[in-house]
C-alpha angles and dihedrals in degrees: 000000000000124000124203132227131108134352119298120248124206132008122001116265135200121243143158116246126188111248093236090058094058122094134173107266126228090229091064103114095205106094101166112076111182123187092226112117096005092114092050092049092049089052091049092052090045092052101034105023125235104319097182124042124234121248111230142171124209119250127210091245092064096257129111124240115217110225097171124027102042094150090051089051091051091048090052091049089050090054090049092053089052093049095246092122134019121263089242094043108154112249124200109238140168114220117215135185113278090230090061096041097104093045091049090050093049092046095053093047094046130073095022119139119204117232113266112249089236091060092051091048091053092044091054090050091051091050090054099039102034105027093033097230117160123237089252093052092050091049093049095047095048100038099243133116122262092249091059090054090047091051094050091046090053092053092044090057094057117113108294088239092067094047089053090049089051091054090051093047093244093124131029135226094257092055090049090052090051092050090049087071084079117072099195114077091207090054090049091057092045091055093047094047090048092060124084114250092245093044105054102104120144090255091053092049091051091047091054094044095048098034093119095035132085124223120239091242093056119111094252094050092047091049097049096035126231092248093054092047092051092045088061091053097260115166117244128197113199124199102226090201097057119096119263095255096043106109088182088074093061118081125196102214100191102070096169090055091049091050091048092051091048091050090049090056092046092050088055089055090043091056090057092048090048089058088065087074105257119158091235140358123200132186129215137176091204112120096191110092090217086086091080105019092108089065124098116242126222121202125215113263124235119244131204112272121238120244092266092045091051090053091048091052090050091051093048092047090050090049091052092048091051091051092049092047092051090052092050093049092049092050092048099042106017121120102257090192094060115115093228096047094116092045094051094045089048090053092051091048090051090051090052092049092048093049091048091050092052092050092048090051092051091049091047091054089063092060118095143157114266121222088248090056094047091050094050103035139051146196139249124215113204145151125253123216090274092055094252123139117255124187117204107198131190098036119158117205115237091244091058098048126098090242089076088068097045116143118262114249118251096254092051091045091054092048096044103035105022100043117069118229093249090054092054090051090057090074105077127208093260094052091046090055090047092052092042091053092053090049091050092051090051092050092049093048092050093046091054087062095047112059092171094058092041089054091050091048092052093046088046093054094047093045089053089060098039097045100029093239096147119167130186112270094009095117099083090107097077099206110127118214119193109195118221096197140174093282094057094042095046090051094056103027116071111224093007095145091057097040125108092245093049090052092050094049093045092052091048091051091051091049094052092043089061098051106034117090113253095224122080094219091054097053101080093047089049091053094050089053093054125092114253094252090058092050090049090053090053091046091051091052094048092046090049092053089053095056111111115176096149096117103033104084099080091077122097097218129066118266138184092288088063093047090048092047091052095046090051095042091236113174107184089210087075091054105033142030133189108258128166092251098047101037125345099064089051096059134062124273089251091054089051092052091046089053090053092048092050094044099046102027090231132105108249116234114271089229089073091071089068092064119101113259098256091048092048092049092053092046093049092046089057092050092047096045113114094012095098090228116170131190117243098263090060097050120096113248124210120238115258119248107232094214099061106007093242121139113254117201111240094235089061096051097081091053091049092049092051091048092051090048090052091050090049092050091051091051 
């Protein structure tokens, strides 16, 4: 055992020092002592013993100052506090001269290279496969959780080609994790080789691997339930690298089975709806409301109130009148200088709203489906973007509506009834194309001179696609509209249904549903009858539903989505915030801490890195809240000036363009 007293002279020597006689020396050059990895180091020492001696110098008080090996000392002290070693446990040390202490400390902390993660992955695999250790044993001996061992084993069992590429820096950890979704090494290589070199990101790999699968947080999976799906033998692919509560990391591979289970549940609901007396009840898994927009819609009919119901309506109407009168009196005679004027007026407005709601509910209770309506109409049972059941009642199939018997227009009547079949055949295909081309040219020329009709025609074509109001022969305006609707957005955007943007779009859809005619042939006439501002509003909505910027943010340069965001003044901080569920749990710990640093302007404590990922995500979310921080893909980029490669903010572009035009005019 070591004995203190005086500085050592001569060559270093080995000795055993009781743990309680060791202290951290001032000559130790390492000043930052993070908690990250200390638990793992303590477990390693507990399982393997101290593999590297501590460098110490003797102090005058009989103790020894550790100048190299401070983390090992702290790990030993942690074991002593937990009763894993005795307080006077002998520790192997090497005593050096006090005059060399700082050099020894600097030398040991310099020139070290951390083990490459690939080497640790392979070492874990060899411990399991060659030394026959269990996952739990490896975890216990190396101070990590069993899940960490399982994750490293999964990566170690990738095709050897990818492990070699990882060592050479030709593939990153995220890409490896995505490839690990595939069990077969041959299939892993097939997926990798099938991707273009510039399009092999981790996201792209996952998209290819799970193309025919459905994530557990999708509306169908939430509706059916993961347990019910697995109980029926449905195959599940789990992303071992996703957090425990991240349903987006669980993929249901048998999509036809999932759809069949969902339809079975919907049919059960449909049977109950059918019992209400409807002529027909259908089921659909289609989220987009275009699936039934061609249907007519019946509304419930009012019935005569009973004596008691009539008295109740009178009472509620009188109550509403009294609230409105009180509000009018206060606005006319109230003290506008009073401090609580806004509060009192708000209370009176709330009372009016509450009274109106009670009266509306009483009137609504008097509406019902008549036997005639039940006999002629039906219902549709569907799912909304959240995976909740919605029943659309009072639908009339297109074949049953009066529109199916509409009169034929005069031109069509002349062609169909007045022209014999042999006469129609006299006009050959070439001549028909000739005549049609002239007619097309005339229509275009006339439309150029009528902006109002052109606007209506454009809005009509877009509304057909957005609202599913297709009519025969309506496709002469060759503007294609691809709708990026709620189904698409809900599939890609976590929490879309509860987001601010989702609420705005849902309300806009409801508003247009109420005012647009339900028949395709009536839409164009309706548009022509509207003021231009109203047509522009519809055009704005239809254009908005065609916007699809889901896959544009991987580019380094600005694109149309940035130009559009700048023109609209869109700040994503008004629409999105970094929460554990929607962002933080899906990035690395380093990315979380970087977000906190960017958001707060302060370096987060190093001790935070020792927290488990869910705890760290919750802590970082609390620090970021209210700062309006955004990750890079949600920030608006400036357009790049071609002459010098520098980013030019979009709000400066118009000024630059005008300046260039003035210079050109002067030349």
